[in-house]
N, C-alpha and C positions, 0 to 999 in steps of 0.2 A: 025614585032616585035613592032615598035612604036605604030601602031594602037591597038594592043592587050593590051599594057601596059597603054595607055591613059585612058581607062575607069576605070582601077584599081586605077590609081593615083587619078582620079576625085572622086572615090568613097571613098578612104581614106581621101581626102580633105574635102568632104561632111560630113563623119562621124566625123571627127575631129572638124569641125565647129559646128556640132550638140551638141557634147559634151560641147564645150565652151558655147554655148547658155544655156544648161541645168545647167551648173555650175553658170552662171549669174543668171538664174532664181532661183537657190538654195539660192544664197546670199540674193536675194530680199525676198524670202519666209522666210529666217531665221530672217530678220528684221521685216517683215510685216504680216507674217502668212497668214491667208485667205483673207486679204485685198490686197495682192499682185496683181498688175494690169499688163496688157500687156504693157502699157506705161512705167511703172517703170522698168519692166524687159528689154524692148528694149533699155531704157536709160542706164541701168546698163551694157548692152552688147555693147553700143556704135553704135547702129544701129537704124533705123526706124522701126516703128511698122509693116508696110507692108512686110518688109524682115522677121521679125519674124513669120508672117502669112505664108510666103512663105514656112518656114521650118515646121511648126506645124498646119497650117490651121486655128485654132482659139484657145481660151483658154482651151477648152476641149481637143484638140490635145496635147497641152503643158502639161495639167494636167496628161493625160494618160502616156506621156513620163516620167514625173517626178514620177509618181506612180510606173511604171515599174522599174525605177532606184532605188528607195528606197525599193520596195518590193523584188527585186532581192537581195539586200544587206541583208535585214532582213531574208529572207529564208535561205541564206547561213549561217548566224549566228545561226538560229534555228536548222538547220541540224547539225552543228557542236556540239551544246549542246546535241541534242538527240543522237549523235553517240559517245559522250565522253566515255572514259573507266571508267564507274562508275556504282554504283548500280542504279536500275531503278528509285527509289524514288528520288535520287540525280539528275538524268537527267531530270525527270519531273519538279522538282524545278528549275534547271538550265535553262530549256526551257521557263518556265513562267517568270523567272528573265530576260532572254534575251529580251523578248518582252517588258516587263516594263522598263527595262533599255534604250531600243531604244526610246520609246516615252518620256521618262523623259529627255534624253539627247538632244533631238531636238523637244520641244513641239510645236514650231511654224510650223515646217514641218508637224507634226502629225496634227495639226489643219487645215492646209491647205488642207491635204489629206482627212480629215474625216468630216470637219465642214464647212458650208458656213459662210461667215462673219456675226456676229450677232450684228453688229452696224449699224450706219446710212450710211455707205459707199454706194455709188451708183455705180453700174457697168457701164462700159463704153458702148457707143453705138456700133452698128455694130456687129461683130463677137463674142464680149465679153458680149453682153447684155443677160440677163436671164441665165447666167451660174450658174448651181446648183451643188456645190461640193458634196452634200449629194447624188444626184442621181448618180454621177460618182464613189463614194466610194464603192458601193455594189460590182462591179466586183472585186475590190482589196480584200475585205474580202472572196468572194467566192474562189478566187485563193488561199488564204492562207488555207482555209478550205479544198480544194481539195489536196494541198501539203501535209498537215498534215495527211489527210486520207490515202494517198499513203504510208507515213512512217509507220503509225499504221498497216495497212494491210500487209506491207512487213515484219514487225518485230515481230508481234504477231500472235499466233495461235488462230484465232477467231472462228473456227468451220464453219458449214454450214452457207452460206450467209454471210460470213465474210467481203466481199468487201462492201456490203451495210451497215453493221454494222460499218465498219471503217469510211465510209463517214458520217454516223450519228454522230459518235463521233468526227470526224475532224472538221465538221462545228459546232457542239455544243461547243467544247473546244475553237475554235476561237471566237465564239460568246461571250462566258463567258470571255475570255481574253479581247476582245475589250470593252464589257460593263463595266467590273470591272475596267479596266485600264482607261477608259474615266472618270468614277466616281472618281477614286483615283487621277488622274492628276489634276482634277478641284477642289477637296476638300482637298487632302492630310490628310485623317483622321487617317492614320497610316504609319509607315515606309514601304518601299518596301519590305524589308525582311518579315515583318509581313503579308503583303498582299500575298506574294509568299507562305508561309506556310499555310495560310488559304485556298487558292485555291487549293494547293496540297492536303490538307486534304480532300477537297470536292471531287476531282478527284480519290483519291488514292484507295478507297475500291475496285472498280471493276477493275482498271488497275493493281492492285497487283496480281490479280487471273489469269491474262492471261499467259499461257505458252509461252515461246519464240520459234520461229520456229527454227528447228534443223539447217537450212542452212541460210547463210547471216547474216547481223548484228543483234544483240540482241535489242529488244525494251526495 
């Protein structure tokens, strides 16, 4: 029994330690955004940088772990907005607002995930040298696009070749939200509510025409 329990206890301990390191990384990212370094994160966690590398490999590995953590939370919120008991137009607006509210609430985290540092900060040598956040952000956007495509396909009757059309729309909507949100976060040309209404107006024509599938959640 002891030999069977030991790996489980070790796995729980390793998972707990990994969560603690990610929470330390989150705190540094909240303060420093894209300039967050492995040195600063290791110091925040009270460990040396080699120990941090042991858990994540390099800054790319840490980035992917943080991206999954925040993307999982965002997707949960987006699904809740899409499945809320409301009219379709209201759910479309709620989904757009959920995304914009998330990037507005934690802009430094958003910039870390989506933008390389745009100042004179020099990356550290070794495993952190040459890290390009922009290159790593593409899989995050693709995941959001695929998830939204799945929701659209499951909830709307799109006719022949509906799965392909759902993927076109899913990735298109995510691209629109990302580009518009990035511009809005940087310039703040209007209120969040105004941006939500404007983007919903752009999407609404075709979305309004889709019949709901007879079984399962309504889109």
